[in-house]
C-alpha positions in Angstrom: 0.0 -0.2 -0.1 1.2 3.6 -0.7 2.0 6.4 1.8 0.2 8.8 -0.5 -3.2 9.5 -0.1 -4.3 11.4 -3.3 -4.1 10.1 -6.7 -0.8 11.0 -8.6 -3.0 13.0 -11.0 -4.1 15.1 -8.0 -0.6 15.3 -6.4 0.5 17.3 -9.6 -1.7 20.0 -8.7 -0.3 20.3 -5.1 3.5 21.1 -5.1 5.3 17.8 -5.6 8.4 18.7 -3.9 6.9 17.9 -0.5 6.1 14.4 -1.6 9.0 13.7 -3.8 10.2 10.6 -2.1 6.9 8.8 -1.8 6.3 9.9 -5.4 9.6 8.1 -6.7 8.8 5.3 -4.5 5.5 4.8 -6.6 7.0 5.4 -10.0 10.3 3.2 -9.9 8.9 0.0 -10.9 5.4 0.7 -12.2 2.6 -1.8 -12.8 -0.2 0.6 -13.8 -0.8 3.4 -16.2 -3.5 6.2 -16.0 -5.3 6.0 -19.4 -6.2 9.7 -18.8 -3.0 11.7 -18.1 -0.2 8.6 -18.7 1.3 8.8 -15.2 2.5 5.3 -13.9 2.5 3.9 -10.2 2.9 0.5 -8.4 -0.6 1.0 -6.7 -3.6 1.1 -9.0 -5.6 3.2 -6.4 -3.4 6.2 -7.1 -4.4 6.6 -10.5 -7.6 8.1 -11.7 -8.0 5.8 -14.7 -5.6 2.7 -14.3 -4.8 0.1 -16.7 -2.1 -2.6 -15.8 1.0 -2.5 -17.7 1.8 -6.2 -19.4 
């Protein structure tokens, strides 16, 4: 489970510098991609429209 409480998409609006370490942990080895904005994450709950990477 992620340490982030918002989707990656919402974090983009909140000033990423404060959450930099947690964000890096989520994108180093992504398992999902957002179909709307193309952000990636290890946790599908952090994306607004997740799709599993193959």
